[in-house]
C-alpha positions in Angstrom: -43.4 -86.9 -72.0 -46.5 -87.3 -69.9 -49.8 -85.6 -70.8 -50.1 -82.5 -68.5 -53.9 -82.9 -68.6 -53.7 -86.5 -67.5 -55.5 -86.7 -64.1 -55.3 -90.5 -63.7 -53.1 -90.2 -60.6 -55.5 -87.9 -58.7 -58.9 -88.4 -57.2 -61.6 -87.8 -59.8 -64.2 -85.1 -59.3 -66.7 -83.3 -61.5 -64.6 -80.1 -61.5 -61.4 -82.0 -62.4 -63.2 -83.8 -65.2 -64.5 -80.4 -66.5 -60.9 -79.0 -66.4 -59.4 -82.0 -68.1 -62.0 -82.0 -70.8 -61.6 -78.3 -71.4 -57.8 -78.5 -71.5 -55.4 -75.9 -70.0 -54.1 -74.3 -73.2 -50.9 -74.7 -75.2 -48.7 -72.5 -73.0 -49.7 -74.2 -69.8 -49.2 -77.6 -71.4 -45.8 -76.6 -72.7 -44.8 -75.5 -69.2 -45.8 -78.8 -67.7 -48.9 -77.8 -65.6 -50.8 -80.7 -64.1 -54.2 -80.5 -62.4 -54.4 -82.0 -59.0 -57.7 -80.7 -57.6 -60.4 -78.6 -59.2 -63.6 -77.1 -57.8 -65.2 -73.7 -57.4 -63.8 -73.4 -53.9 -60.2 -74.7 -54.5 -58.0 -75.5 -57.5 -54.6 -77.0 -57.3 -52.0 -77.5 -60.0 -48.3 -78.3 -60.1 -45.5 -77.2 -62.5 -41.9 -78.3 -62.7 -39.2 -75.8 -62.0 -36.9 -77.5 -64.7 -37.6 -75.9 -68.1 -39.3 -72.8 -66.5 -36.2 -71.0 -65.1 -34.3 -67.8 -65.7 -30.7 -68.1 -67.1 -29.4 -68.2 -63.5 -31.4 -71.2 -62.6 -34.2 -69.6 -60.6 -37.9 -70.2 -61.3 -38.9 -67.4 -63.8 -41.4 -64.9 -62.3 -43.4 -65.1 -65.4 -43.8 -68.9 -64.9 -45.4 -68.3 -61.5 -47.8 -65.9 -63.2 -48.7 -68.5 -65.9 -49.5 -71.0 -63.2 -51.6 -68.4 -61.3 -53.4 -67.1 -64.4 -54.1 -70.7 -65.5 -55.6 -71.6 -62.2 -57.5 -68.3 -61.6 -59.0 -68.1 -65.1 -60.1 -71.7 -65.2 -61.7 -71.4 -61.7 -63.5 -68.3 -62.8 -64.8 -70.1 -65.9 -66.1 -73.0 -63.8 -67.9 -70.5 -61.6 -69.3 -68.6 -64.7 -71.1 -71.7 -65.9 -72.4 -72.7 -69.3 -73.1 -69.9 -71.9 -70.7 -67.5 -70.0 -67.0 -66.7 -70.3 -64.6 -65.3 -67.8 -61.7 -63.2 -69.2 -58.8 -61.8 -67.2 -58.8 -58.0 -66.7 -56.1 -57.7 -64.0 -53.3 -59.8 -62.6 -50.5 -59.0 -60.1 -47.8 -61.1 -58.5 -45.5 -60.7 -55.6 -42.5 -63.1 -55.7 -41.0 -63.8 -52.2 -38.8 -66.8 -52.8 -37.1 -68.5 -55.8 -37.6 -72.2 -56.4 -34.5 -73.8 -58.0 -35.5 -77.4 -58.4 -38.4 -79.9 -58.1 -42.0 -78.9 -58.5 -44.0 -75.9 -57.4 -47.7 -76.1 -56.4 -50.3 -73.4 -56.9 -53.4 -73.3 -54.7 -56.2 -71.1 -55.9 -59.0 -69.9 -53.7 -61.7 -67.3 -54.4 -61.7 -63.9 -52.8 -64.9 -62.8 -54.5 -67.4 -64.8 -56.7 -69.9 -62.4 -58.3 -72.1 -62.5 -61.3 -69.9 -60.2 -63.3 -66.5 -60.2 -61.5 -64.4 -62.8 -59.8 -61.2 -62.4 -57.8 -58.9 -65.3 -56.9 -55.7 -65.5 -54.9 -53.1 -68.1 -55.9 -50.4 -69.1 -53.5 -47.4 -70.8 -55.2 -45.2 -72.9 -52.9 -42.1 -75.0 -53.3 -41.8 -78.7 -52.3 -40.8 -77.6 -48.7 -44.1 -75.7 -48.4 -42.4 -72.3 -48.6 -44.4 -69.5 -50.3 -42.6 -68.4 -53.5 -45.3 -66.2 -55.1 -48.7 -64.7 -54.3 -50.8 -63.9 -57.3 -54.2 -62.2 -57.5 -56.3 -62.3 -60.7 -59.6 -60.5 -61.5 -61.8 -61.9 -64.2 -64.8 -60.3 -65.9 -67.7 -62.7 -66.6 -69.7 -62.1 -69.8 -72.4 -63.9 -71.6 -71.4 -65.6 -74.8 -73.2 -64.4 -77.9 -76.0 -66.7 -79.1 -74.6 -69.2 -81.6 -76.4 -68.7 -84.9 
């Protein structure tokens, strides 16, 4: 099995290095997420359909949401900067198509980047470029307590 945080096949960037160093969390790794691009303005990751399906073979709606939340939360934390933490306070998803094979790609773009709140939209598409799900996540940014 390949390392989902392995970014050796994509163009390196400071944001991508930050994301790879931070990791994506056990759930996202288990589901096979892989970073492709990562910056404050745009984040992209892929996830295989295989292993993330409902019993009838369709991509599970919750899998789309895991991809969206992983992208949106990480993007909000990159925006928050050192000494601050972004935490999800709202997420919603509208599924408009069901992928049945291959890989889906999530593209995350900011709707609002504030000091205390961020909102991101994540569009998940299949390999034919057809939109499968649209996810919106709101994150609250807070200061981390001083380490003592």
